Backbone as CSV, one residue per row, in Angstrom:
resi,resn,N_x,N_y,N_z,CA_x,CA_y,CA_z,C_x,C_y,C_z
1,UNK,72.760,-10.428,220.532,72.902,-11.029,219.222,73.998,-10.478,218.391
2,UNK,74.081,-9.106,218.402,75.140,-8.372,217.712,76.549,-8.693,218.255
3,UNK,76.582,-8.829,219.585,77.935,-9.230,220.157,78.356,-10.561,219.703
4,UNK,77.529,-11.463,219.585,77.846,-12.789,219.130,78.311,-12.835,217.672
5,UNK,77.626,-12.020,216.832,78.022,-11.935,215.427,79.448,-11.200,215.346
6,UNK,79.624,-10.164,216.074,80.939,-9.522,216.035,82.106,-10.434,216.578
7,UNK,81.769,-11.165,217.662,82.655,-12.162,218.145,82.988,-13.207,217.160
8,UNK,81.997,-13.786,216.504,82.300,-14.784,215.551,83.126,-14.229,214.375
9,UNK,82.802,-13.046,213.898,83.565,-12.362,212.925,85.053,-12.167,213.281
10,UNK,85.198,-11.838,214.473,86.567,-11.501,215.001,87.340,-12.879,215.091
11,UNK,86.700,-13.906,215.573,87.419,-15.186,215.677,87.768,-15.681,214.259
12,UNK,86.759,-15.500,213.319,87.017,-15.955,211.980,88.151,-15.164,211.303
13,UNK,88.264,-13.911,211.619,89.309,-13.004,211.111,90.668,-13.390,211.702
14,UNK,90.785,-13.712,212.905,92.052,-14.087,213.556,92.474,-15.393,213.110
15,UNK,91.541,-16.378,213.006,91.906,-17.707,212.458,92.387,-17.605,210.998
16,UNK,91.745,-16.860,210.180,92.166,-16.682,208.736,93.587,-15.957,208.728
17,UNK,93.758,-14.937,209.521,95.013,-14.265,209.565,96.213,-15.237,209.953
18,UNK,95.978,-16.109,210.972,96.997,-16.970,211.488,97.234,-18.090,210.372
19,UNK,96.157,-18.490,209.742,96.368,-19.469,208.592,97.184,-18.913,207.524
20,UNK,96.941,-17.718,207.089,97.654,-17.079,206.024,99.136,-16.916,206.302
21,UNK,99.471,-16.566,207.591,100.822,-16.439,207.983,101.508,-17.712,207.916
22,UNK,100.815,-18.831,208.262,101.444,-20.088,208.394,101.718,-20.742,207.000
23,UNK,101.127,-20.297,205.966,101.278,-20.871,204.691,102.686,-20.624,204.130
24,UNK,103.283,-21.516,203.463,104.618,-21.280,202.967,104.576,-20.276,201.728
25,UNK,105.652,-19.623,201.523,105.735,-18.672,200.336,106.112,-19.467,199.192
26,UNK,105.038,-19.882,198.409,105.270,-20.778,197.323,105.833,-20.245,196.097
27,UNK,105.633,-18.848,195.866,106.222,-18.246,194.653,107.690,-18.307,194.641
28,UNK,108.341,-18.154,195.802,109.816,-18.213,195.825,110.284,-19.577,195.646
29,UNK,109.556,-20.593,196.169,109.906,-21.965,195.900,109.754,-22.324,194.451
30,UNK,108.711,-21.858,193.839,108.520,-22.166,192.426,109.559,-21.500,191.522
31,UNK,110.078,-20.345,191.914,111.092,-19.748,191.206,112.455,-20.432,191.438
32,UNK,112.709,-20.880,192.674,113.909,-21.593,192.905,113.935,-22.938,192.166
33,UNK,112.801,-23.586,192.155,112.699,-24.906,191.417,113.030,-24.714,189.896
34,UNK,112.422,-23.672,189.374,112.654,-23.323,188.012,114.109,-23.033,187.734
35,UNK,114.713,-22.296,188.618,116.134,-21.983,188.517,116.963,-23.288,188.509
36,UNK,116.658,-24.186,189.455,117.338,-25.433,189.532,117.156,-26.314,188.337
37,UNK,115.975,-26.218,187.705,115.799,-26.953,186.538,116.542,-26.453,185.286
38,UNK,116.582,-25.121,185.150,117.145,-24.485,184.060,118.697,-24.428,184.174
39,UNK,119.193,-24.243,185.384,120.691,-24.167,185.658,121.070,-24.991,186.775
40,UNK,121.238,-26.286,186.633,121.530,-27.199,187.764,123.001,-26.949,188.286
41,UNK,123.888,-26.708,187.449,125.271,-26.471,187.882,125.390,-25.154,188.729
42,UNK,124.733,-24.061,188.227,124.736,-22.815,188.907,124.028,-22.909,190.238
43,UNK,122.914,-23.670,190.295,122.178,-23.781,191.569,123.056,-24.584,192.574
44,UNK,123.730,-25.633,192.054,124.610,-26.299,193.031,125.729,-25.522,193.549
45,UNK,126.322,-24.783,192.610,127.425,-23.870,193.068,126.901,-22.864,194.088
46,UNK,125.806,-22.303,193.785,125.194,-21.319,194.770,125.022,-21.858,196.072
47,UNK,124.429,-23.129,196.161,124.202,-23.805,197.474,125.459,-24.160,198.158
48,UNK,126.554,-24.483,197.321,127.918,-24.776,197.963,128.504,-23.494,198.593
49,UNK,128.413,-22.354,197.810,128.976,-21.080,198.383,128.272,-20.668,199.647
50,UNK,126.932,-20.808,199.656,126.144,-20.425,200.875,126.589,-21.313,202.078
51,UNK,126.720,-22.619,201.815,127.228,-23.505,202.962,128.590,-23.193,203.340
52,UNK,129.477,-22.859,202.425,130.893,-22.561,202.824,130.914,-21.236,203.680
53,UNK,130.088,-20.275,203.164,130.018,-19.009,203.929,129.520,-19.220,205.360
54,UNK,128.459,-20.088,205.476,127.940,-20.376,206.804,128.918,-21.066,207.711
55,UNK,129.711,-22.013,207.157,130.664,-22.676,207.921,131.827,-21.777,208.248
56,UNK,132.222,-20.845,207.417,133.275,-19.901,207.691,132.914,-18.941,208.768
57,UNK,131.746,-18.434,208.680,131.255,-17.456,209.741,131.151,-18.214,211.095
58,UNK,130.611,-19.430,211.076,130.487,-20.171,212.272,131.809,-20.474,212.936
59,UNK,132.856,-20.865,212.099,134.093,-21.241,212.689,134.840,-19.941,213.322
60,UNK,134.727,-18.905,212.686,135.436,-17.613,213.173,134.758,-17.190,214.481
61,UNK,133.534,-17.288,214.621,132.807,-16.797,215.792,132.631,-17.843,216.840
62,UNK,133.142,-19.052,216.660,132.877,-20.134,217.605,133.542,-19.896,218.954
63,UNK,134.719,-19.299,218.967,135.475,-19.106,220.209,135.081,-17.663,220.808
64,UNK,134.418,-16.892,220.099,134.197,-15.554,220.635,132.748,-15.544,221.284
65,UNK,132.725,-14.730,222.305,131.486,-14.605,223.041,131.154,-13.151,223.139
66,UNK,130.033,-12.837,223.724,129.647,-11.421,223.940,130.470,-10.936,225.106
67,UNK,131.361,-9.921,224.888,132.241,-9.460,225.916,131.536,-8.289,226.588
68,UNK,131.095,-8.425,227.803,130.471,-7.378,228.577,131.491,-6.831,229.555
69,UNK,132.716,-7.192,229.563,133.736,-6.743,230.443,133.612,-7.372,231.856
70,UNK,132.870,-8.368,231.946,132.774,-9.047,233.289,133.954,-9.901,233.657
71,UNK,134.688,-10.293,232.620,135.791,-11.275,232.859,137.049,-10.510,233.182
72,UNK,137.091,-9.151,233.268,138.319,-8.458,233.492,138.588,-8.367,234.961
73,UNK,137.631,-8.448,235.814,137.791,-8.230,237.197,137.789,-6.676,237.539
74,UNK,137.843,-6.464,238.820,137.758,-5.040,239.246,138.874,-4.203,238.831
75,UNK,140.119,-4.715,238.951,141.304,-3.914,238.576,141.332,-3.663,237.069
76,UNK,140.903,-4.652,236.350,140.968,-4.519,234.790,139.955,-3.466,234.378
77,UNK,138.718,-3.532,234.943,137.746,-2.473,234.569,138.132,-1.094,235.052
78,UNK,138.826,-1.081,236.280,139.210,0.227,236.720,140.330,0.825,235.835
79,UNK,141.200,-0.005,235.365,142.247,0.514,234.440,141.653,0.899,233.168
80,UNK,140.675,0.147,232.618,140.003,0.534,231.392,139.346,1.913,231.493
81,UNK,138.639,2.123,232.593,137.993,3.438,232.843,139.003,4.528,232.866
82,UNK,140.146,4.237,233.541,141.150,5.281,233.704,141.711,5.621,232.290
83,UNK,142.029,4.641,231.516,142.484,4.922,230.152,141.469,5.672,229.254
84,UNK,140.207,5.227,229.400,139.234,5.946,228.647,139.062,7.409,229.051
85,UNK,139.236,7.639,230.350,139.217,9.107,230.830,140.378,9.873,230.318
86,UNK,141.603,9.242,230.264,142.762,9.936,229.750,142.616,10.232,228.275
87,UNK,141.971,9.338,227.564,141.785,9.520,226.152,140.787,10.628,225.890
88,UNK,139.791,10.738,226.769,138.758,11.822,226.614,139.327,13.140,226.987
89,UNK,140.254,13.138,228.017,140.840,14.410,228.377,141.863,14.913,227.422
90,UNK,142.537,14.076,226.721,143.465,14.454,225.710,142.885,14.785,224.339
91,UNK,141.662,14.445,224.157,140.930,14.810,222.918,140.870,16.338,222.771
92,UNK,141.153,16.801,221.588,141.237,18.219,221.408,139.945,18.939,221.761
93,UNK,138.846,18.507,221.298,137.572,19.231,221.590,136.784,18.606,222.701
94,UNK,137.346,17.559,223.324,136.551,16.790,224.272,136.441,17.301,225.610
95,UNK,135.816,16.560,226.449,135.627,17.057,227.761,136.906,17.077,228.623
96,UNK,136.855,17.717,229.728,138.106,17.760,230.514,138.279,19.176,231.058
97,UNK,139.133,19.280,231.964,139.332,20.676,232.530,140.226,21.519,231.605
98,UNK,139.892,22.742,231.446,140.556,23.635,230.632,141.760,24.236,231.461
99,UNK,142.939,24.335,230.953,144.050,24.815,231.589,143.977,26.373,231.663
100,UNK,144.400,26.930,232.712,144.270,28.377,232.869,145.339,29.124,232.054
101,UNK,146.385,28.440,231.752,147.361,29.068,230.877,146.818,29.262,229.477
102,UNK,146.044,28.341,228.954,145.364,28.382,227.739,144.360,29.480,227.648
103,UNK,143.576,29.569,228.782,142.513,30.659,228.828,143.199,32.048,228.957
104,UNK,144.294,32.159,229.625,144.951,33.497,229.758,145.511,33.837,228.455
105,UNK,146.146,32.961,227.738,146.681,33.275,226.413,145.658,33.618,225.421
106,UNK,144.474,32.927,225.576,143.332,33.297,224.592,142.828,34.665,224.914
107,UNK,142.624,34.954,226.187,142.111,36.280,226.567,143.104,37.424,226.180
108,UNK,144.485,37.158,226.243,145.448,38.124,225.827,145.357,38.369,224.370
109,UNK,145.263,37.224,223.604,145.233,37.459,222.183,143.920,38.147,221.662
110,UNK,142.761,37.889,222.409,141.550,38.592,222.072,141.644,40.069,222.382
111,UNK,142.284,40.394,223.611,142.461,41.852,224.035,143.409,42.541,223.077
112,UNK,144.372,41.883,222.586,145.331,42.535,221.666,144.630,42.825,220.376
113,UNK,143.638,42.082,219.952,142.945,42.340,218.679,141.874,43.404,218.755
114,UNK,141.459,43.767,220.001,140.468,44.744,220.150,141.101,46.129,220.018
115,UNK,140.517,46.939,219.122,141.062,48.309,218.942,140.041,49.290,219.414
116,UNK,140.534,50.073,220.407,139.645,51.186,220.914,139.827,52.413,220.183
117,UNK,138.728,53.068,219.728,138.893,54.323,218.919,139.574,55.371,219.711
118,UNK,140.453,56.033,219.183,141.161,57.127,219.884,142.477,56.680,220.483
119,UNK,142.663,55.389,220.651,143.841,54.908,221.212,144.667,54.047,220.136
120,UNK,144.521,54.482,218.916,145.149,53.748,217.819,146.636,54.094,217.779
121,UNK,147.465,53.085,217.689,148.886,53.306,217.535,149.281,52.943,216.101
122,UNK,150.142,53.765,215.590,150.564,53.554,214.118,152.008,53.018,214.184
C-alpha cells in the first residue's frame, strides 16, 4: 500500500514539474506589453534593431562553416603542422631542443660569477 502511495506522489510530482516548466513566462510578456503601450516608437525601434542585427549576423556567417582542417588535404595539413612546429621551436620560452652553444655560454657565465674563497683576484 505504501509503495502505491509513494508511486502516486512521485507521478503527481513529475507531472506538476513538467507542467510548470511548460507554462510561458507571463511576467516578461506583461512587462513587454506595458513597454509597448507606453513607448510604441521605442518598442518598434528596438524590434527593428534586433531584426537588423540578426540579419547582419546571419549574412556574415552564411558562407562560413566549421573548419576542422579536413578540406586542406594531406599536404596542406602536413605543411600546417610543420609551420606550427617551427613557430613553437622559435618561441623564446617554448619547447624545442636547446642549443649546446647556449648551454655552454650559460655555464661559463655562471662559473665566472662563482667566487671561491682564497682564490679572489683583485
